C-alpha positions as CSV (number, residue, x, y, z in Angstrom):
1,M,38.4,14.9,15.7
2,P,35.7,17.6,15.7
3,S,35.8,20.2,12.9
4,L,36.4,23.8,13.7
5,T,32.7,24.6,13.3
6,E,31.7,21.8,15.7
7,R,34.3,22.9,18.2
8,Y,33.2,26.5,17.9
9,L,29.5,25.7,18.4
10,A,30.2,23.4,21.4
11,Y,32.4,26.0,23.0
12,Y,30.4,29.2,22.4
13,T,26.8,28.0,22.7
14,P,26.9,27.5,26.5
15,L,28.5,30.9,26.9
16,V,25.8,32.5,24.7
17,Q,23.1,30.8,26.7
18,E,24.5,32.3,29.9
19,F,24.4,35.7,28.3
20,V,20.8,35.2,27.2
21,R,19.7,34.1,30.7
22,E,21.4,37.2,32.2
23,T,20.0,39.7,29.7
24,E,16.5,38.4,28.7
25,S,14.8,39.9,31.8
26,L,16.5,43.3,31.5
27,P,14.1,46.2,30.7
28,H,14.8,46.3,27.0
29,P,13.8,49.7,25.5
30,D,11.7,49.6,22.4
31,I,14.6,50.5,20.1
32,A,15.4,48.5,17.0
33,K,18.9,47.6,15.9
34,M,20.5,47.7,19.3
35,P,23.7,45.8,18.5
36,E,24.0,42.2,19.5
37,P,27.2,40.5,20.8
38,F,29.8,39.9,18.2
39,L,31.7,36.6,18.5
40,P,34.7,35.5,16.4
41,L,34.1,34.5,12.8
42,F,36.4,32.6,10.5
43,G,36.9,32.0,6.7
44,K,36.1,28.8,4.9
45,T,39.7,27.6,4.8
46,Y,40.9,29.2,8.0
47,E,41.1,25.8,9.8
48,T,43.6,24.4,7.3
49,S,45.5,27.5,6.4
50,A,49.3,27.4,6.8
51,M,49.0,30.7,8.7
52,R,46.0,30.9,11.0
53,L,45.8,34.6,11.7
54,V,43.1,36.4,13.7
55,I,42.5,40.1,13.2
56,V,41.0,41.7,16.4
57,G,39.3,45.1,16.4
58,Q,37.9,47.1,19.4
59,D,34.2,46.6,18.7
60,T,31.7,46.7,15.9
61,L,29.7,49.7,14.8
62,G,26.2,48.3,14.7
63,W,26.0,44.5,14.5
64,G,22.7,42.8,14.2
65,D,19.9,43.3,16.7
66,L,20.1,42.5,20.4
67,R,16.5,41.6,21.0
68,E,16.3,39.4,17.9
69,F,19.6,37.7,19.0
70,I,18.2,36.9,22.4
71,A,14.9,35.5,21.0
72,A,16.7,33.5,18.3
73,E,19.2,31.9,20.7
74,R,16.5,31.1,23.2
75,A,14.5,29.4,20.5
76,K,17.4,27.6,18.8
77,P,20.8,27.7,20.6
78,G,23.7,28.2,18.2
79,S,21.6,29.6,15.4
80,K,23.0,33.1,15.5
81,L,26.5,31.7,15.7
82,I,26.1,29.7,12.4
83,E,24.4,32.7,10.8
84,G,27.3,34.9,11.6
85,V,29.9,32.4,10.3
86,N,28.0,32.0,7.0
87,Y,27.7,35.7,6.6
88,F,31.4,36.3,7.1
89,Q,32.3,33.5,4.7
90,D,30.5,35.4,1.9
91,R,33.3,38.0,2.4
92,P,31.1,41.1,2.9
93,F,34.1,42.9,4.4
94,T,35.6,43.4,0.9
95,E,33.2,46.3,0.6
96,W,33.9,47.8,4.0
97,G,37.5,49.0,3.5
98,P,37.9,51.6,0.7
99,S,41.3,52.7,2.0
100,P,44.2,51.5,4.2
101,Q,43.2,54.1,6.8
102,R,40.1,52.1,7.5
103,F,40.1,48.9,9.5
104,W,39.2,46.6,6.7
105,G,41.3,48.4,4.1
106,F,44.4,48.0,6.3
107,T,43.5,44.3,7.1
108,M,43.3,43.5,3.4
109,M,46.5,45.4,2.6
110,L,48.4,43.6,5.4
111,L,47.0,40.2,4.3
112,A,48.2,40.8,0.8
113,T,51.7,41.9,2.1
114,L,52.1,38.9,4.3
115,H,51.4,36.6,1.3
116,G,53.8,38.5,-1.0
117,Q,51.1,40.2,-3.0
118,E,51.3,43.9,-3.9
119,D,48.0,45.1,-5.3
120,W,45.7,44.6,-2.3
121,A,42.9,46.6,-3.9
122,L,42.1,43.6,-6.1
123,M,40.6,42.1,-3.0
124,K,37.9,44.7,-3.1
125,E,36.9,43.1,-6.4
126,G,36.8,39.6,-4.8
127,K,40.2,38.6,-6.2
128,M,42.7,36.6,-4.1
129,G,39.9,34.6,-2.6
130,E,42.3,32.0,-1.2
131,I,43.7,34.7,1.1
132,L,40.3,36.2,1.9
133,D,39.0,32.8,3.0
134,S,42.0,32.0,5.3
135,F,41.8,34.3,8.3
136,A,39.5,35.0,11.2
137,W,38.0,38.2,12.7
138,A,37.3,39.0,16.4
139,E,36.6,42.0,18.6
140,G,38.1,42.9,22.0
141,N,34.6,44.0,23.1
142,A,31.9,41.5,22.2
143,V,29.2,44.1,23.2
144,E,29.9,47.5,21.7
145,L,31.2,50.4,23.8
146,Y,28.3,52.7,24.6
147,D,29.5,55.5,22.5
148,S,30.1,53.4,19.4
149,S,26.4,53.2,18.3
150,A,24.1,52.6,21.3
151,A,24.3,56.2,22.4
152,G,23.3,57.4,19.0
153,W,20.2,55.2,19.1
154,G,19.2,56.8,22.4
155,V,19.8,53.6,24.4
156,P,19.8,54.3,28.2
157,R,23.4,54.1,29.5
158,E,22.6,52.2,32.6
159,Y,20.8,49.5,30.6
160,W,23.6,49.2,28.1
161,E,26.2,48.9,30.8
162,A,24.2,45.9,32.2
163,V,24.3,44.3,28.7
164,R,28.1,45.0,28.5
165,R,28.6,43.4,31.9
166,A,26.8,40.3,30.7
167,G,28.9,40.3,27.5
168,D,32.2,40.7,29.3
169,R,32.4,36.8,29.6
170,F,33.3,36.8,25.9
171,N,36.1,39.3,26.2
172,R,39.1,37.1,26.8
173,F,41.7,35.9,24.3
174,R,41.6,32.3,25.7
175,H,38.2,31.8,23.9
176,I,40.0,32.5,20.6
177,V,42.8,30.1,21.5
178,E,40.4,27.3,22.6
179,T,38.2,27.6,19.4
180,L,40.3,29.0,16.6
181,R,43.8,27.8,17.7
182,P,45.6,30.6,15.9
183,H,49.3,30.8,15.1
184,A,49.1,34.6,15.5
185,A,46.8,37.5,16.2
186,L,46.8,41.2,15.4
187,V,45.0,43.5,17.8
188,L,44.2,46.9,16.2
189,Y,43.0,49.3,18.9
190,R,44.8,51.4,21.5
191,G,42.7,50.5,24.5
192,L,44.0,46.9,25.0
193,N,44.4,45.9,28.6
194,P,46.8,43.0,28.4
195,T,46.2,41.9,32.0
196,I,42.5,41.4,31.4
197,Y,42.5,40.3,27.8
198,F,45.3,37.7,28.3
199,E,43.8,36.5,31.5
200,G,45.1,33.0,32.3
201,Y,48.3,33.5,30.3
202,R,51.7,35.2,31.1
203,P,52.4,37.3,28.0
204,E,56.1,38.0,27.3
205,V,57.0,41.2,25.5
206,I,59.2,40.1,22.6
207,F,59.4,43.5,20.8
208,K,58.3,47.0,21.4
209,E,58.9,50.0,19.3
210,G,56.7,53.1,19.5
211,R,53.1,52.0,19.3
212,L,53.8,48.5,18.1
213,T,54.2,45.6,20.6
214,H,54.8,41.9,20.0
215,Y,53.6,39.6,22.8
216,R,54.2,35.9,22.9
217,L,51.9,33.6,25.0
218,P,54.4,30.8,25.9
219,E,51.7,28.5,27.3
220,V,50.1,28.1,23.9
221,G,52.8,29.3,21.5
222,V,50.7,32.1,20.0
223,D,52.2,35.4,18.9
224,V,50.0,38.5,19.4
225,F,50.9,41.9,17.8
226,H,49.3,45.1,19.1
227,A,49.0,48.3,17.1
228,P,46.6,51.2,17.0
229,H,43.5,51.4,14.8
230,P,44.5,52.3,11.2
231,G,42.8,55.7,11.5
232,S,45.1,56.5,14.4
233,M,48.1,55.0,12.5
234,N,47.3,57.4,9.7
235,R,47.4,60.5,11.9
236,I,50.9,59.8,13.2
237,E,53.2,57.2,11.7
238,G,51.2,56.2,8.6
239,T,49.7,52.9,7.8
240,D,52.6,51.9,5.5
241,H,54.9,52.1,8.5
242,F,52.9,49.5,10.4
243,R,52.4,47.4,7.3
244,T,56.2,47.2,6.8
245,Q,57.0,46.7,10.5
246,L,54.4,43.9,10.8
247,G,55.7,42.2,7.7
248,S,59.2,42.2,9.1
249,L,58.1,40.9,12.4
250,F,56.0,38.1,10.9
251,A,59.0,37.0,8.8
252,R,61.6,37.3,11.6
253,N,59.5,35.1,13.8
254,K,58.8,32.6,11.0
255,I,55.0,33.1,11.1
256,I,55.4,33.6,7.4
257,T,58.2,32.7,5.0
258,P,59.0,34.2,1.5
259,F,58.0,32.0,-1.4
260,P,60.2,32.1,-4.6
261,E,58.4,32.6,-7.8
262,F,59.1,28.9,-8.8
263,L,59.9,26.3,-6.1
264,S,62.2,23.7,-7.4
265,G,65.5,22.3,-6.0
266,Q,67.0,25.7,-5.2
267,D,68.4,26.4,-1.7
268,D,66.0,29.2,-1.0
269,A,63.1,26.7,-1.4
270,H,64.1,24.6,1.6
271,E,62.6,27.0,4.2
272,V,59.4,27.0,2.2
273,M,59.3,23.2,2.1
274,N,59.8,23.1,5.9
275,Y,57.1,25.7,6.4
276,L,54.6,23.8,4.2
277,G,55.5,20.4,5.7
278,S,55.1,21.6,9.3
279,R,51.8,23.6,8.7
280,A,50.0,21.0,6.6
281,P,46.9,19.2,8.1
282,A,47.7,15.8,9.4
283,P,47.0,12.8,7.0
284,G,43.8,11.0,7.9
285,P,40.5,9.7,6.6
286,D,39.4,13.3,5.8
287,F,42.7,14.4,4.4
288,D,44.3,12.1,1.8
289,K,47.1,12.6,-0.7
290,Y,44.8,14.4,-3.1
291,S,43.6,16.7,-0.4
292,F,47.3,17.5,0.4
293,V,48.2,18.3,-3.2
294,S,45.1,20.6,-3.4
295,W,46.2,22.2,-0.1
296,V,49.7,22.9,-1.5
297,A,48.2,24.4,-4.6
298,E,46.0,26.7,-2.6
299,E,49.0,27.9,-0.5
300,L,50.9,28.6,-3.8
301,A,47.9,30.4,-5.2
302,K,47.8,32.8,-2.2
303,R,51.3,33.9,-3.2
304,G,51.0,33.7,-7.0
305,T,53.8,31.1,-7.2
306,S,54.2,27.6,-8.6
307,M,56.2,24.4,-7.9
308,S,57.9,21.7,-9.9
309,V,56.4,18.3,-9.7
310,P,59.6,16.7,-8.4
311,T,59.5,19.2,-5.5
312,L,55.8,18.4,-4.8
313,I,56.7,14.7,-4.7
314,D,59.4,15.4,-2.1
315,L,56.7,17.0,0.0
316,V,54.2,14.2,-0.6
317,N,56.7,11.6,0.4
318,A,57.9,13.6,3.5
319,Q,54.3,13.7,4.7
320,G,54.0,9.9,4.5
321,Y,51.6,9.6,1.6
322,E,51.9,6.5,-0.6
323,T,51.0,5.3,-4.1
324,N,47.9,3.1,-4.6
325,Y,50.4,0.2,-4.4
326,G,51.5,1.2,-0.9
327,T,54.9,2.5,-2.0
328,E,56.7,5.8,-1.9
329,F,56.3,8.0,-5.0
330,S,59.5,7.8,-7.1
331,G,58.8,10.3,-9.8
332,G,58.0,9.7,-13.5
333,R,54.5,9.1,-14.8
334,G,53.0,8.3,-11.4
335,S,53.9,11.7,-10.1
336,Y,52.1,13.5,-12.9
337,N,49.1,11.1,-12.5
338,L,48.9,12.3,-8.9
339,V,48.5,15.9,-10.2
340,S,45.9,15.0,-12.8
341,G,44.0,12.8,-10.4
342,T,43.9,15.7,-7.9
343,Y,42.6,18.0,-10.6
344,H,39.7,15.7,-11.5
345,R,38.8,15.1,-7.9
346,M,38.6,18.8,-7.2
347,K,36.8,19.5,-10.5
348,T,34.0,17.0,-9.7
349,G,33.9,17.7,-5.9
350,G,30.5,19.2,-6.1
351,T,31.3,22.1,-3.9
352,P,30.9,25.8,-4.7
353,D,34.6,26.2,-4.9
354,A,35.3,23.1,-7.0
355,E,36.2,25.1,-10.1
356,A,38.6,27.3,-8.2
357,K,40.3,24.4,-6.5
358,A,40.8,22.5,-9.8
359,H,42.2,25.7,-11.4
360,N,44.7,26.1,-8.6
361,V,46.0,22.6,-9.1
362,A,46.2,23.1,-12.9
363,V,48.4,26.2,-12.6
364,A,50.4,25.4,-9.5
365,F,52.5,22.5,-10.7
366,R,55.0,22.6,-13.5
367,K,57.5,20.4,-15.2
368,P,61.2,21.3,-14.4
369,N,61.2,23.2,-17.7
370,F,58.4,25.4,-16.4
371,E,55.7,23.8,-18.7
372,Y,52.4,23.0,-17.0
373,A,52.4,19.6,-15.5
374,Y,48.8,19.0,-16.5
375,N,47.0,20.4,-19.6
376,T,43.3,20.7,-18.9
377,D,42.4,21.2,-22.6
């Protein structure tokens, strides 16, 4: 099965080439930094996240350079797509949202809330990396509206409208569904036209109160929430109002589920177990039992919680993983060896996040008496 990056490139590269062919012969003015098309970007762990959430804005405010984009994509198709993904995965957005009244401040605050975290401002310091790597970003208008930045650069309106017409091919939610396969999306601007944006789907209105609407796309099982831009929220209802409402709607529709501080055999852990079991990547050559244990540790890290080893083993067995002898895990020493084996595999994985993955495994799993299951000392 192709990876998300492979699927993304295979899908968007032909669309970008169509855009290039349509715009390369336009009378481009000699103006640097005319914004280039913005296409969806995704975090490093978005593909395997238990909640694949896409945050959608109206448009960017200066993004790249149109003439450079056309030249680069003509010379090497797909190069700007990969450049954009790599840039986003370095998390530059943590410096773009100083307050909840800004798009990125509200995004980080909401992400923290959905994962049961309170101090979202820590994200501006690069903390909660597991959450920051797990979502995707898109824009309703791939090519900026004229008044966003092109007008300020003195770009002729007629020329820019021609560029926008060429970029309209990107402005449909189906592209996000085909590539990112989200569980949910949040659209944060007032000018959404559901008929155009959801073209090809028949969105059902599940909930509407004030300026917050919950759509469901039954054909693909995706929930889409629509709210105004955080700046507009702040002028009327307040950003906390929407943060609270969205948190409730995500929980009510089981897009998220609350995690206890310590998952063991208690009744309120059953829903979490079902959530993790149903959202985990499928077992396969690229996702073995050690990958699964690491994945569970990462989901626990997002929420600052931990899990008993017997509970982990229940999950491991339910997913169909087996011991090296081809049998079901039965607890005891073998269970703790699975945790330590995962730690060492993550530690020596040779990836930039190897240390973080190993750390998550070390702190996520506990003995029933709350002691760490594996001592790394």
